[in-house]
C-alpha positions, 0 to 999 in steps of 0.5 A: 038380238043379232049383232050388226055387220057393216060394209064401207064404201065410197059414193059411187059404190053406195049409190049402186048398192042402194039403187035396189030394195035388196042390197047386192054387195059384189065380190071383187079381188082386193088390191092385196093378197086377201081372197076374192070376195065382198068384205064386211066388218063388225067395226061400227061407224062411230069407231073412227080410230078403229076403222083405220085398221081396215086399211081402206082409203078414207074415201072408201069409208065415207058411206056405210051399210049396216045389217043383221049378221046371220053368221054366214060370212068367213073370217079373214085369215090372221089377226084381222079375222077378229073383225073382218069377214067376207063372202067368196061370192056376191052377197045379198042382204034382203030388206028384213036384215037391213038397218042403215044406209048412209053417210058414216058420220050420220050413223047412230047406234040403235 
């Protein structure tokens, strides 16, 4: 079985992504020197302490999307590349790959 990958966001981002049956994660320039892209992680929502490694404000970790990883994302350079991945362009997740969308605290492992 393929591993899940996650995208964390705030309420505004969550409502925008879930507004269509096919999820679209828009690429953007992060506020640091990381590459332009849409960002994802293998860190599960239940790993509260580990999520701090993502260097995201708590508000941006309130909601999440979980979906099947198909191995098409690039690892971030450096140590965080072990758990942070990105797409250099907008990233589409079809309904067949979707596993979870909602508040991070409500997620339960499958």
